N, C-alpha and C positions, 0 to 999 in steps of 0.2 A: 503494500502498496504506500502510494506516495503519502507528500506531503500534506497537498493539497486534500486528499481523500479528508487524511488525518484531520485535518482543520477542519473539514464539511460536517465529518461526522462527532467531534469536540463539538460543534458552533448548534448542531439540531439537541447537542443532547445537552447543551445550557441552555437553548432558550425551553426544547423542552422540559427542562425541571426548573424553572421560571410558570410557566404554566402549573402546573402540576403543584407546584411552593401558592400560586394563586388561585390556587383548586381550593385546593385546603383550607385557606388563607373561607373564601365563598361558603367552603362546607359549614367551619363553626360557627360562623353570622348566623348562619341561615338556620343550622340548628339547634342555638342559642336564642331566637325568635320565636323557634315552634316550641319550646319547650316556653317559655317565655309566657309564651300565648295560650299555652293549653296548660296552663298552673292559674294564669288567673281564673279561663272562663273555671276552674274545681271550687277555684274560691266563688267565686261569683255564686256561683252554683250555692255553695252551699251559703254565705250572708245570707241569699233571697230563702234560707227555707230556715235561716235560723231567724230572718225575721220574719218568718210564717210567709211571708207573699204567696211561695209555694209551697205544697203540703210536696213532703220526701221522704217515706220510713224513715227512723232514724238508722236503721242497719243500714240504708244506702249512704248514708251523710260517714259514717263510718268509715263505711266501702271511698267511699270519695275522700276521706284526708289522708286512708292509707298509703291509697294513689297515689294524691299529691307528692307523699314524706318517698314514697317508690320514683315515681316523678324525677324528682330531687337527686336522688342516688344516678339517675338511668342516664340524669342533665349532666351531673361530675364527667362519671363517664365518658359518656360524649366530647367535652370537652377537654379531659385529660390526651384524649386519644387526638383527635382532634392535632388537639396544637402535636403533640409527637411528629403527626403524619410530619404537621408543615413547618418543623425543625427539623424532621430529615430532610423534605427539597429544594429547602432554601441551605444545610448544608453542603449540599449534594453541587447545586446549583453552585456556591460561594465555591468549590472545590476547582470546579471546573470555570469560573472568569478568569481566573490569572490567562488559562490555556487561550484562552478565546481571546482577549481586550487587548489592545496595545497600552504598550508604555504604560498597562499595571493598574489602568481605571480601574474604580470598581463599583458596583452596580447595587451588585448584594447587601441590603441594611448589615454592620456586620455588630450579633448582639450575643451573650450568651444563652448554651443551650437549656438555663435555669424556665420551663413550662413556666414559672408564678410572673415573668417576668412581665411585662404587657398587659394582654389584654384579660391572661389570666385573674385576674385579682377583684382589678372588676367586678368583673363574671358570679366568680365564688361568694365574691360580699353580693350579690342579687340571691346564688339560690340559700345562704344561709338564712337572707331577707324570708324567702318563703318558709323558707323548712321553723323560722319562729315565728310565723304566723299561723303555720298548719300548728304549733305549739302550743298557741293561744288558743286557739279557733280549740282544742281538742281540748284547756281549761274551759272553752264559756260555753262549749256544745256537755260537756259534763257535768259545769254548775246545771243547766237551763234544761239539759235533761234531768235531773238530779231531782231538782226544787221545785217540777211539773207532776 
């Protein structure tokens, strides 16, 4: 394989890694939005039930609360997996960059591999807020169920 073919292969690999990195990033935000919406709907139904605007059996409210907690655990897994995938493609693009771009130019953002930097702290905070809301709903619903 001559030098031109090797450069073309490296260039294609670099551009593919960049595209996969962008795709992984888009998936993280799409999953985050979907989970945020799903948890918000669950809490809205629970809130309507507690305010007695919707007549739902109490066992179903407990199922919604437990389902919301499980959804939060899945949410954390999605974020961790997505961030690991994003970091993987970023590292590949970073390693190919010096072979493809002339004069040592840098395009790929240099960050350490910690998945807790950037997006994840605020995302995890949102998940923990939802968990705290579910805990408060458990206490409130238990109090309402006990007093009636």
